[in-house]
N, C-alpha and C positions, 0 to 999 in steps of 0.2 A: 364771393367771386375770386377767382385766382387768375393770375397772369401767367401766360406760357410763352416760351421762346418762339421766334419765327420759324417758319417751315424750312429748316436746313435739311439737306439730304444727309443720310448717314455716311460715314466714311467708307470709301471704296475698298472692297476686299476682293482681290483677284483670286479665284479658286485655283488650286493646283490641278492641272488637267494633263491627261496623257495626250500626246500629239496624235491627231487623226487626219490623214490626208483627205478623207472623204467629207469632212466638215467644211463648210464655207468659213473663211477666216473672219475673225471678229475685228472690229475697229479697236484702236488703242483705248485704254481706260479713260483718257481725258477727252475723248471726242463725244459730243452729245449725239444721240441717235437721231434727233430732229435734223441736225445738219447733214448726217449721213443719208437721210432719206429724201433729200430734195429731188433726186432723180426718179423717185418712185411715184410721187403724186404732185405733178407740176402745178404752178400757181394758176389762179382763176383766169388771169388775162390770157392764158394760152388755150382757153377752152372754146368750144363751138356752141352756139345757141341756135336751135331750129325748132320753131313752134313750141316753145317752152322747154324742150328737151336740151340737156346739157351733156356734152362729152368732154373728157379730159385727155390730154395727150398721155399716152402710155396705158390707157384703159380701153377696154373693149365694150363698155357698157354705156347706155344712155340713161341719164338720170332726169327725173321730173321733180320739181319742187313739191313738197308735201307738208309744208308747215314751217314753224319756227319754234325753237326751244331755247330759252335763255339767250335771246338775241343771236342765236346761231341758226344758220340755214339748215333745214331738214330736207333731204332729197331721197327719193325712192327709185328702185329699179328692180329688175328680176333677171334670173339666169336659169337656163335649162341645163340640167346635169344628167349624165347617163344613169339609167336605172341601176346598172351595176358598174360602179366606178373601177372595179378591179378586173373587169372584162368588158370594156366599153363598146366593143364592136360586136358583141354577141346579140345585141338587140337594139332596135332603133327607138325604143321607148325611153321616156325621160320623166324626171320630176321637174316641176317648175318651182324654183325657190325665190321668194321675194326678199329684197334687200332694203334696208333703211340705214341712212347715214346722217349723223349730226356732224356738220363740218367744223373743224377747228381752224387754225391758221393755214393759209395757203402753204403748200409744200409739206404738209404734215403727213406722217405715216398713219395708216389705219389701225386702230385698236379694235380687234374683234371681240364681241361680248356674247355670252350665252347665259340666260337667267336661270336655267335649271329645268326641272321637270322629272323625267322626260315629258315634254309637252308644253314647256314654256315658250311663249311667243317673243321673239326679239323685237318685233314691231311694237307690241303692247308695252314691253319693258322700257324701250327708249322713249316712247311717248309719255309714259308714266313717270320715269325717273331719270330721263336724259339730262335734265337741268342739274340735278345733284351730282350725277356721275361726271358731267362736264366740269363742274367746279372742283371736284376731288382730283380728277386726272389732270386738269389744266388744258389750255388751248393748243398745246403742242401735238395733239392727236385728233384725228377724225374718229368719232365713235361709230363703229360699223356693226350692225347685227342683222339677223335673218330669221325667218321662220324655217326651221329644219324640215327636210323632206318628210312629208306626211303630217306636218304639224300646222294647225291654224289655217293661214291663208295659202300655204303651199298646196300645190295640186299634183296628183290627186291626194286628197286629204284622207288620212287613216280613219276608217270607220267600219263598224260591224253591222251597219244598217243602211239600206239604200236611201232612206228618207228619214226625216225627223219624226214623221207620223209613225213609221215602223218602229222607231226607237220607243216612242211612247206606248205603243201597243205591246211590244215584245220584250222590252228591256227591263223587266222587273222580276225579281225573285226574292223570296223571304230568306234573308241571310244574316241572322243575328247570332245564332249559336251553332257552332260547328258540329256538335253531337246531335242536337235536335233537328237542325235544318240540313245536315249533311246530305242525306239521300235526295232531297229536293234540289239542292245546289248542284249535286253531282249530275243529276239528270238534265237540269236546265243548261248547265255549262256545255254538255255535249252539243246541244243546238247552237249555243253562242259561238263556240270556236269554229263550227262549220260555217256560220254566217260571216264571221271575220274573214275566213279564207275565200269564200265565194264572192263577197262584196268587193274585196280588193284585188282579187286575181293575182297576176304576176307581180304587180307592184308591191303587194303585201310582203313578199319574201325579202324585199330589199330595204325595208324600213328598220334600220338598226344603227348602232352607234359607229362602227367602223366605216360604213358608207357615208354617214354624216361627216365624219372626220375628213374623209377624202373630198367631200363637197366643199369643205373649207379651203382646200387647195384650189379648187376650181374658182371659188370666189376671190381668193388671193391673186390668182393669175389674172382674173378679169379686171382687177383694180391695179394691175401692173406692179405688184409688190412681191418681192422675193421672200422676205422674212416674216414669220408669223409673230405678231404682237397679240396677245390673247389674255382675257380675264374671264374665267368661267366660275359660276357659282353653283354649289350643290351638284345636281346631275351634270352641270357644265364642267365640273372637275373630272368626271369620268370621261367626258368628251375631250377635255384637255389632255388627260393622261393617255388616252387612246391616240390622239393626234401626235403627241410627243414621242410615243413609242413607234408609230408607223412612219413618221416623218421627222426624225430627230434633227436632220441637217437644216430644216427650215424653222425649227423651234427656237426663235431668237429671244423672245420675252414671253414666257408663259406663266401666268398666275392662276393658281387653282385655289378656290376659297370655299371652305366648308366641304371637306373631302370625302368622296365615296371610295371605299376599298375596292379597287378594280379587280383584285384577285378573287374576292368573294363574288362580286357582281357577275363575272364571266364564267366562273368555274364551279360555283356551288348552287345546288338546288334551293337551299334555304340558307340565308345569311345568318351569321351569329353575332356580329359585333356592332351592327347599326344602332341598336337600342341600349348599349351598355351605359350611356350617360343620361338617358332620358329621365329616369327617376331622380338623378342628381340635379337636373334642371328644375324639376318639380320641387325638390327640397330647397333649391335656391330661391324659388318664389316665396316659400314660407319663411326661410331664414331672413331674407331681405325685408319681408313684410314686418316681422317682429322687430327687427333692428330699427325700422323706420318709425315705429310707434304709431301715433295718430295719423301720420301721412298715409298709412295703409289701413283702409276700413276693416279688413279681415283681422287686424291685430286685436280687435275687441273680443274675438271669439276665444282666445287662449293667451296664456302668459308666455309660453315657449313655442318655438317653431315645431318641436316634436308633437306637442299637444294639439297645435293647430292642424298639423297634418292628420293626426288621428281623428280629430273631429270632422275634417273634410272627407276623409276616406269612409268614415262611418256613414256620413250623409250619402255618399255615392252608393254604398252597399244598400241603403234603404231604397234608393232609386231603382236598383236592380230588382228589388222585390215588388215595389209599387211606384210606377211612374206618377208624375204630378199632372193633374188636369188643370189647364190654365184657360180661363175665359176672359176675353177683353170685350168683344162685342159679337154680334151675330155673324160677322164676316171674318173675324180674327180670333181663332181659338185653336187649341191643340194640346198635345201631350209633351212633356219633358221627361225623357227616360235616360237611363244610364248612357246609352250609346250617344245620344245627342249632346249631353254635357261633357262626357269624358273625351270623346273623339271630335266633337264639334266645337267645344269651348276650351277645355283644359289643354288638349294636345296642341292645337294651333297657337295657343298663348305662349307655349314654351319656345316657339320659334322666335318671337319678337318681344323682348323685355319692355319695349315701349307700350305694349298692351297690358302689362301687369297691373297698373293702377286701375284701369277701367274694369279689367277682369275681377280684381279684388272687390271693387265696389258692387259689381253685379252678383258675385258669389255671396257676399255678405247679405245682400238683399234676399237672395235665394234661400240661404240658410235660415233666414228669419221669415220665410213664407211669402215673400214678394217675388213672384216669378215673371212679372210682365216683361221686364227688359230682357230676361233670358229667353223667353219664348220668341220675342221679336228678333233677337239676334241669332239664336241658335236652333230654334224649334221649327222654323218654317222653311228650311232649306229644301229645295227640290232635288238635290243630288247633283253629281258632277258626271261629265262624260269622260271616261277613262280609256276610251278605245285606243287613242294614239299612244298613250302611256303603256298600255298592254302590248301593243305591237313592238315597240322599242324594247321593252324589258324582256319580253318572252322570246323575241328573235335574238337577243343578245345571249341569254342564259341557257343552261341545260334544260330544255323543255320538251314535253311530249313523250310519246311511247318509248323513244330510244333511251330516255333518261329516267322515266318514272314508271313504276308498276301501274297498271290501269284499273285495278279494282278499288272500290271505295275504302275498304278496311285498311289496305296497305297505304293509301294516301293519308288516312287519319293517323296511322302509326308514325308516319314521317313528320307530319306537320304539328301533331299534338304538342310536342316539346316546345314549339315556338310560343305556345300560349302560356307556358309555365315560366319562361325566362324573364318576363317583364310585365309590370302592370299595364304597359302599353303594347300588349301583344297585337298582332295584326288585326285591323278592323275590317279589312277588305277580304272577306272569305272567298268571293268569286275569283279573285286573282290567284289564290292558291290552287283552286280547282282548275282554272284555266291553264296554269302552268303544267299540271299533270296531263291535260287533254289536248294541248296545243297541237294543231295539225300542220302548221306551216313549217317546212324543213329549214334548218339552220343553213344559211348561205354564206356565212363568213368563217374564216379560219383564224381570226385574231386570238392570240394567246398573250396575256400580260407577261412581262418578264422583268427581272431585276437587272441592275447594272446598266441602264440605258444612259448613254452619253448624248446629250443634246447640244445644239450649237451654243447655247448659253444655259446655265443651270436654271431650274424652275424656282419660283418663289411660291411657297405653300403657306396659306393663311388659314387660321382656325380660331375659334374661341376655346376656352378651357373646357366648357361643358356645352356641347352641341347636342340637341335632342335626337338627331337622326344621322349626323355625320361626325362621329366622335373624334376626339384627339388621337386615339389609337389608329384610326383610319388615315389621318394626316401623316402620322409617323410611318405608315405602310408606304405612302408615296415618297416620303423622305428617304426610305431605304431602297426604293426602286430606281430613282433618278440620281445619277452621279452628281455630287457637289451641290445638290439642291439645298435650300434653306427653309426653315419653318419659323413663322412668326405667330405666336400665340397671344391673342388678346385675353387678358385675365378676367374673363367674365362669362356670361351665359348668352345663349341664343344661337340661331342657325346662320352660319357664315359670319365673317368678321364685321360685315356691315350691319349686323343686328344691334350693335352698340357703337356710339361715337368714340373714336380714339385717334387723336392727332398723331400720336406716335405711329400708329398703323399707317396712316395716310403718308407720313414721311417715307416709310419703307416702300410703299407702292410707287410713289413718285420717283424716288431715287432709283428704283429698279427699272421703271419704264423708260426714264430719260437717259440714264447713263449706265445701266446695268449693275447698279450698286446692290451688293448682297450683305446681309449681316455677317459679322466676323465669325460667329459661332453657329453650329448646326441648328440650334434652337434659341430663339430670342422671345422675350415677353414684352408686352405693352399693356399699360393700364387703361381702364375705361374712364372717360372724362366726365360722366354724369352719374348721379345716384339713380337707383332704380325706382324709388318712390320719393317724391318731392313734397315737402310740407307746404301748406297754403301760404302764399306770400313769398315763397322762395323764387328767386330769379330763375326763369325758364332755362336759360343756357349760360354757360360759363363765358367769361370775358377773356379775350386773348389780346395781347399787346399788339401783335402784328396783324394788319387788316386781312392779309391773305389767309393767315391761320384762322382768323375769326370766320371768314367766308367758308372755309373748308369744314370747320366745326359745325356751322349752321347747316351745311349740306349733309353732313353725316347724321345730324339729329333728324333732319327730314327723311333721309333714306331709311333710318332706323324705324320711322313711323309707318313705313310702307305696309299697308294692310294685307298685302298678299305676297307670298314668296313661293314659287313652284316647289312642291315637296317631292322628295324622292320616295317612290313607292317602296314599301318595306315587305319583306317576306318573313 
């Protein structure tokens, strides 16, 4: 066990800025934002209660109690937003966006959160991980999240099928090999994109990231808050960058964590840098396994990490040729093939190092012929509903006949190189074909740009090796937003919260509460836990200061999160 210092915030560094009369003025460096925000979110004793509904002075919303998280009140509301935020009077149609808030101290500002996706639910995120986030952030903020337009409980919800029964009947195509299955996918997708357009009608045109960014202003206005405090993860970083570019004068504290390259997202048909570190993370699994010895079951397979990787990839090649039949009983049996293990087991494991020990144990069993656990965990998945994700991604990007040739061979010529650039080439073939054939016209004119001056510089968070949002993408944001700072956690995983790091938590708190930025453009933080722990080893490190210990425990729990919305890859 090791003792660590209390949670001191890093020394304040005021960035050198060009004066800009259009920006709202910042408070002095010594003034805490909590004090500055008392006018934004008045204390509870100023509120009205009527039949369980609560309203707060300065807000235009009614809130209903909807639970409790970590002894904090959870309240829910909803807001109608124009179908087109950038031309609100053109139609009387709206999206209904549900809101959830975990209350901090009275008079606190609202910290808006987005978990990623696209397609991640803010409701589900706060219910699942609100306790840990509250501990990491502290009680000086209300945690506010939402289901973005078209997502989860937002209405209308993005869908390409009028009913779930229709999805079960129509939503299936054999899509394993782009060359063998290409003609079938090509034909099937023509029907699929027509169904997406017909099912959603006019609303389908406006499910995109710039519209959601504008919705965030509607939410901010409804809670009576001028300045945006935001922490976005994965796809949430794209939303954060889009917001900061569109509304720089309101971007007071914007944190982006696990960064998407917005220039590729909005401007390229096929991304090129999203997977540059994916194999490095896989190598990290094998390196840390061998380094940990008996603490990692897979270490028995080989003496070096290179040999371990070779053995594992050889086994995967065998699965390509011959799937494994697994029989447990008359109601539970199935096949384990390459697709299920590589994209259902290996790839998700790279997101969360906390999964590595269990993954190593299951793979050691699998390599030795015991496939029961792997079948139960990876082989019986009924698939996911990606409709909302497709709407956002394809409405954002260059999609459809205006940007893609429409014949099958031209499509194959364009996308085939993506299958050669990484062991983790796209597994979602339908998405590539849908991008070619997408019928919904692009309705936004957002263009990413460099040199954006925000009300306060952005804080950019990343790990050294992220499987889908690499360090190079974080650096693209660093170059786009003036005076922004990057904090790199020297480890593996998707987003900084994939691994516990008290150093990282200090930077987050210092930034949120008083605008503290690291002195240099790029700063590094260590990981506080080993990736594999020997039996009998203390589960968590010990910290001298109680608050540090609580934050560390919260980070450890957050790192165990079994699910993190993924960014779809092209």
